[in-house]
C-alpha positions in Angstrom: -4.1 -18.8 1.6 -4.2 -15.1 2.4 -5.2 -12.7 -0.3 -3.7 -9.4 -1.2 -5.4 -6.4 0.4 -4.7 -4.1 -2.6 -2.3 -3.5 -5.4 1.0 -1.8 -4.7 2.5 0.9 -6.9 5.6 3.2 -7.0 5.7 6.9 -7.7 8.1 8.4 -10.1 11.2 9.7 -8.3 10.6 13.2 -6.9 13.7 15.3 -7.2 12.3 18.7 -6.1 9.4 20.0 -4.1 6.0 19.1 -5.7 3.3 16.5 -6.1 4.2 12.8 -6.3 3.3 11.4 -9.7 2.5 7.8 -10.7 4.4 6.0 -13.4 2.1 7.6 -16.1 2.9 11.1 -14.9 -0.5 11.7 -13.1 -0.9 13.0 -9.6 -1.3 10.2 -7.0 -4.8 10.3 -5.5 -5.8 8.9 -2.1 -3.2 6.3 -1.2 -1.5 4.5 1.7 2.2 4.9 1.8 3.8 1.5 2.4 7.5 2.4 2.2 9.9 5.3 1.3 13.1 5.0 -0.8 15.4 7.9 -0.9 18.7 8.6 -2.7 20.7 10.7 -0.2 22.4 13.9 -1.1 25.9 15.0 -0.1 24.6 16.8 3.0 22.0 15.6 5.4 18.5 16.4 4.2 14.8 15.7 4.7 11.5 15.1 2.9 8.3 16.3 4.3 5.3 14.4 2.9 1.9 16.2 3.2 -1.6 15.2 2.4 -2.6 16.8 -0.9 -0.6 20.0 -1.2 2.2 22.2 0.2 -0.2 23.4 2.9 -1.9 20.1 3.7 -1.3 18.3 7.0 2.1 16.7 7.5 1.9 12.9 7.2 5.6 12.1 7.9 9.0 13.8 7.9 11.8 11.5 6.6 15.4 12.5 7.3 18.1 11.5 5.0 21.8 11.1 6.1 24.7 12.8 4.3 26.6 10.7 1.8 29.8 11.6 0.0 29.1 8.8 -2.5 25.9 7.4 -3.9 23.8 6.1 -1.0 20.2 5.4 -0.2 17.7 5.0 2.6 14.7 2.7 2.8 12.0 3.1 5.4 9.2 0.4 5.7 6.0 1.5 7.2 4.2 -1.1 9.3 0.6 -2.2 9.2 -1.6 -0.7 6.6 0.7 2.3 5.9 0.1 6.0 6.2 -3.1 7.2 4.7 -3.1 10.3 2.4 -6.7 11.1 1.9 -6.3 13.6 -0.9 -2.9 13.0 -2.6 0.8 13.2 -1.9 3.0 16.2 -1.9 6.7 16.3 -1.0 9.0 19.1 0.2 12.5 17.9 -0.7 15.6 19.4 1.0 19.2 18.2 0.3 17.9 14.8 -1.0 18.7 13.6 -4.5 15.3 11.9 -5.0 12.5 10.1 -3.2 10.2 7.3 -4.4 7.1 6.2 -2.5 5.7 2.7 -2.6 2.0 3.0 -2.1 -1.3 1.1 -2.4 
């Protein structure tokens, strides 16, 4: 039987540019992003995820399609995920919210 490599958590939904927070309202430290869940806005948008801060290296840019009604996008990241060495920061554009699943 295979064992889990590590626990998996979810951030609070991020609705504007800033640091991703865990469910207790604290900044997420070093983590591996396993998947991204976004609630789309009425126009096409994007979320840029950076390591640590607004000036940190870009880890991934996630584009969200336009939706005239409530819609969402889910993106699964293969393998061990994307490593954020310092923490997680998101720049949100025309996207209602984004939640990261991380470990």
